[in-house]
C-alpha positions in Angstrom: -86.3 -45.1 -83.3 -87.2 -48.3 -81.4 -86.9 -50.4 -84.5 -83.5 -48.9 -85.3 -82.2 -49.9 -81.8 -83.6 -53.4 -82.2 -81.9 -53.7 -85.6 -78.5 -52.4 -84.3 -78.7 -54.7 -81.2 -79.7 -57.7 -83.4 -76.8 -57.0 -85.8 -74.3 -56.7 -82.9 -75.6 -59.9 -81.4 -75.3 -61.7 -84.7 -71.7 -60.4 -85.2 -70.8 -61.5 -81.7 -72.3 -65.0 -82.4 -70.4 -65.3 -85.6 -67.2 -64.2 -83.9 -67.6 -66.7 -81.1 -68.3 -69.5 -83.7 -65.1 -68.7 -85.6 -63.1 -68.6 -82.3 -64.6 -71.9 -81.2 -64.1 -73.8 -84.4 -60.6 -72.4 -85.1 -59.2 -72.5 -81.6 -61.3 -74.2 -78.9 -62.5 -77.3 -80.7 -59.0 -78.4 -81.9 -57.6 -77.6 -78.5 -60.2 -79.8 -76.8 -59.4 -82.6 -79.2 -55.7 -82.3 -78.4 -56.4 -82.4 -74.7 -58.7 -85.5 -75.2 -55.8 -87.2 -77.1 -53.3 -86.5 -74.3 -55.7 -87.6 -71.5 -56.2 -91.0 -73.2 -52.6 -91.5 -74.5 -50.8 -94.7 -73.4 -47.9 -94.4 -71.1 -45.5 -97.2 -71.8 -43.8 -99.0 -68.9 -40.0 -98.8 -69.1 -38.2 -101.8 -67.6 -35.6 -100.6 -65.1 -33.9 -104.0 -65.3 -31.8 -102.9 -68.2 -31.3 -99.3 -67.2 -28.0 -97.6 -66.7 -27.2 -95.3 -63.8 -27.3 -91.7 -64.9 -29.3 -88.5 -65.3 -31.6 -88.4 -68.3 -33.8 -85.6 -69.6 -37.0 -86.1 -71.5 -39.7 -83.8 -72.7 -43.2 -83.9 -74.2 -45.0 -81.0 -75.9 -48.6 -80.3 -76.7 -50.3 -77.2 -77.9 -48.1 -74.3 -76.6 -46.9 -76.2 -73.5 -43.7 -78.2 -73.0 -43.0 -80.4 -70.1 -39.3 -81.3 -69.5 -38.0 -83.5 -66.7 -34.7 -84.7 -65.4 -34.7 -88.3 -64.1 -32.0 -89.7 -61.9 -31.5 -93.5 -62.2 -29.5 -95.3 -59.6 -29.2 -99.1 -59.1 -32.0 -99.8 -61.6 -34.4 -97.5 -59.6 -35.9 -94.1 -60.2 -34.1 -92.1 -57.6 -35.4 -88.6 -58.4 -37.4 -86.6 -60.9 -37.1 -82.9 -61.3 -39.4 -80.7 -63.4 -37.2 -78.5 -65.6 -39.9 -76.9 -67.7 -43.7 -76.9 -67.2 -46.7 -74.6 -67.2 -46.9 -72.2 -64.3 -50.6 -72.7 -63.6 -52.0 -74.2 -60.4 -53.0 -77.3 -62.3 -49.4 -77.8 -63.5 -48.1 -77.4 -59.9 -50.7 -80.0 -58.7 -49.7 -82.4 -61.5 -46.1 -82.6 -60.3 -47.4 -84.8 -57.5 -47.7 -87.6 -60.1 -43.9 -87.7 -60.2 -43.8 -88.5 -56.4 -46.1 -91.4 -57.1 -43.7 -92.7 -59.9 -40.7 -92.6 -57.5 -42.7 -94.2 -54.7 -44.1 -97.0 -56.8 -41.2 -97.3 -59.2 -43.5 -97.4 -62.2 -45.1 -95.1 -64.7 -48.4 -96.9 -64.3 -49.8 -94.6 -61.6 -53.0 -92.6 -61.3 -52.9 -89.1 -62.6 -53.7 -86.1 -60.3 -57.4 -85.3 -60.3 -58.0 -81.9 -61.8 -54.7 -81.9 -63.6 -55.0 -84.9 -65.9 -53.5 -83.3 -69.0 -50.4 -82.0 -67.4 -50.0 -85.3 -65.3 -50.0 -87.3 -68.6 -47.5 -84.9 -70.2 -45.2 -85.2 -67.2 -45.5 -89.0 -67.3 -44.7 -89.0 -71.1 -41.7 -86.8 -70.5 -40.5 -89.1 -67.8 -41.0 -92.1 -70.1 -39.0 -90.4 -72.8 -36.2 -89.7 -70.3 -36.1 -93.3 -69.0 -35.9 -94.7 -72.5 -32.6 -92.9 -72.9 -31.1 -94.9 -70.1 -31.9 -98.4 -71.4 -28.8 -100.5 -72.2 
């Protein structure tokens, strides 16, 4: 009886380990690679010298998340940035602070929000994409 319980427990543990392995290699490992790529992606500086006044939308998508922003350009300056679409997590809400830095410093070359690096980078890339639409 004791051997039977050990065999059943061992079998269940083996099945669980195989299941986790499949889950990890089909979902988690590729997702981690995606996050790593986003965290290290370059954000290009967009010269505001040749920008036209207007309201421009830009977006950036990764995994199952899309970040969409609306950027107001006035007198060759970034006047405002609104988040139209983003994740609803606490990290995403924290990441929106990166846009205040962009407005304050008038550059996309700002530090990301600690603890919200991936979403900060996605918001910066969406802003870059919006600003590129306003170049003369």
